[in-house]
N, C-alpha and C positions, 0 to 999 in steps of 0.2 A: 504494500500500500504506500502510495506517495502522498505526502501532505505538503502543499505549497503555501508559503506565507505571502504569495504575490497577489492573489485575489483577482487575477484576470485569466482568461482562457488561453490566450496566445502570448507567450513571453519567452525570453531566453530560458527561464527555469522550466517551463512546461516542455519546451523543445528538448532540453537535456533529459528530462524525465521520460519523454516519449522514446528517445533513443535507447535508454536503459530498459524501458518496458519492452521494446521490440526484442532486445536480446533475451530478456527473461521469458517472454511469451514463447519464443522459439525453443525454449528448453522446458516447456510444460507448465510454467507458472501462470496463474491468472492474476492480472494486475488491476488494482483499484487506484483512483486518485480523488483526493479532496482538493478542490481548487482554491480553498482558503477564503471563500466568500464570507464565511462567518468568523474569519480571523482578522484580516486587514480591513479597516473601515474606510480608508481615504479613497478607495477606488469606486465607492458608491454601490457595491454589490452585496452588502450585508443583507442576509436573509433572502437574497434573490434566488428564485427557483431556477434550476438548470433548465435551459430551453433546448429546443431542437437544434439550435446552432451549436451549443457546447457538445451535445451528444453526437452530432454529425462529425465534429472534429476528432473526437476521442474514441468513437465506437469501435474502431479496429484494434485499439491498443489498450484501452482502459474501460473499466466500469466506473462511472461517476458515482461517488458516494459522499456523504457528509454525516455529521454527528446528529443522531435523532434527539429530539426534545431539547436541543441546546437553547432555544428561545424561551423555554419555560424556566430557565435558571434566573433566580432573582439577581438583578444587577448586571446580568450579561446582556447589555444593551449598548448601542452606539454611544449614547450619552455618557455612560459610565466608563467605557473604554477610552473615550475622548478625554474625559476628566483625568483618568489615570495618566494618559500620555502627556497632557498639558502640565500636570503638576509634577509627576515623577520622572518624565523622560525629557521633554524639551524645555520645561521650565517656564513656559509662557504664562502660566497661572502661578502666582506666588503663594506659598503656604509655609507655615512654620513647621518645626520638627514634629510637634505633637499631631498636627493635622496630617502630615505625611505618614506618620506611624499608624494613625487611625485608618487612613486610606489603605495602607499595606495590609492591615488586618482584614479589611473587606475584600481585598484582592485575593488573599489566601483562602478565605471562605468560599469565594466563587470558584477559585482554581481547584479546590478539593472536590467540590460538587461536580465540576466539569470533568475532572479526571475519571470519575466513576462512569460518566456517560461515554467517554472515549474508550475506556477499558471494556465496557459492555459492547461497543461497536466492534472493536477488534475481535472480541470473543465470538460474536455472531458471524463475522466474516471469516473466522479461522485464519487470521493473519499470521504469516510465518516470518515476514521480513518487512521492515519499515524504511522508507527514505524520507527524511525531513529536509525540505528545501528552504533555506534562508531562515531557519528557526531562531538563530541568535539575534538577528535584528530585532530591536525592541518595538516592533509594530503592535504587539499585544502580549504584554508580560503575563497576563492571566492565562492565556493559552499555552505559552511556553512553560510556565510553572506546572500546568496540568499535564502537559506532555511528559515532562520528566517524571512526575509521580506515576503516570500510567505505565511508562516504560519499565520502571522498577517493579511495579506490582505484576505486570503481565509477564515479564521475563522470569520472575521468581515462581509464579504460579505454573507457567508452562515449562519450567526447567530448561530455559533456553540458554544458549551461549550468546555471543555477540550477534544481534539480529537487527540492529539499527544503523543505517548510514546517515549521519547528520552532516549535511553538506551546505556550507555557507558560500554562496556566490558573492554576496555583498556583506560588508560590515560597517559599523558606525563611522569608522574613519575613512571609508572610501565611497560613501553613499550620501548624497544630499548634504554635503559638507558646507556649501555656501548658505543654504537656508537654515542650517543647524536643526534639521528636523528631529534628529536624535540627541539633541543637546550637545554637551561638551564632555571631554575626558575629565574624570575617569568613568563616566556613565554608571553612576553609583547604583541605580535601580534596575539597570538592564540585567537580564539573567545570564550569568556566566556559565560556560560549559562545566559540567560536573564529571568527576571521575566515575565511570560506570563500566562494568564488564560487559554490559549489553550494547554499548554505543561505540561506533567508530566515527571519529570526526575527520572531515576532509574540507579543504578549501581550495581556491583556484591557483595560488602561487606561493612560493616560499616566503615572501614578505608578509602576506596575510596570515599564513600559518604561524610564523614566529610571533607576530604581534598578538594574535589571538591567544596563543599559549601564554605569553607574558601577561596579558590582561586577565586571563582566567585565574592566574596565580595558583594553578593546580598542576600536579604531576601527571599530565595527560599527553598522549601522543596525538598530534594533528598532522595528518598526511596531506599531500598535494594531489588533487585530481583535476587536471586542467579540462576546460571545455573542449570538445572535439568537433571538428567540422567534417562532415562526410561528403566530400566532393566526388562526383562521378566524372571520370576522365573520358567516358565514351560519348563525347559530344564536341562539336567544333567550338573553338575559343575565338573570341573577337578581341582585337587590339583596342583597348579603351582609349589610348592616346589618339589613335587615328579617328575614332568615332567622335570624340569631343574636342578635336583640334588642340590637344595638349602637347606641348613641345617636349622633346626628349630631356631637356634640362630642368623641367618643372618637377617639383616633388609631388608625389602622390601618397596620401595617407588613407589606408583602407579602414572603413568603419563598418564592418559587416553587420553589426547589430542594427544598423539603420533600416534594415528591411522589415523590422518589427514596428508597426504603426504606433504602438503605445509608447515607444521610447521617445523621450523629449529631446528637443533640439538645443537646449541650453548647454549641454555638454559640448556640442560642436562649436557653438558660439564662443564658449570659454576657451576651447582648444585653439581656435583660429586666432583669438585675441592674444593668447600666450605666445603662439608661434610668431605673430606679427611683432610682439614686444621683443622677442629674442632676435628676430631678423633685424629690427631697427638697431638694437644694441650692437649686433655684429657689424652692421654697416657703419655705424658711428665709430666703432673701435677701429675699423679698417681705415677710415678717413683720417684719424688722428695718428696713425702709425707713420 
């Protein structure tokens, strides 16, 4: 079962999940996916019913699932999750320590109740392996807390070995840094990875892996599993320079994620600005030599 913290149907995360699901399906596994509509609230899909659109995308690879009765939980609402994010994560709503501790108590109460629902869902589906996508990002610390509780209980009851791949594509220090969506270091209320015999942690590169391990302050191994691109060589290639009249001396920067409509353009705007700044500095330096 794949659990995405991205809350949209088509994203880099679901593409990577689909590739892994294809591999598993060919080896006799049945794959499920929870798109995270009830986890991440800023995409506007909270409590949205899976439509024919989502089903048509994933029908060949996944069975779409979600946690039953999640909306019946007291305080598991957009308003409460937003309150938690604003006070404990990004700090846009100011609160004193007593207020924060009271809020944390409420978070723990909801997380405990949610963990039971998650556990029951896994039991019903007879889940043997889990892939958690972007679970460390503090989009919803209630759900992250509940996941950790469910993993420990389920692994113990089923007498499992390592059965969870916890894969972080993005982390607080490399995502939405300009807007400070996730607040600032040391991200005190974000849920750090825990040492568990049931969980294998992976992220995209050595730098992220090192910083995640340092931040977690735990003796855990974090491996690197890079995103892969499955290019088919059995087709004619076109020369992009000729097609767009780009000279051989011009630099080209490939941003393959741009094919995903949900990706925002401010990353490219920021990149171009930084490149221009570096270019101007280089030219000015050359003029003064």
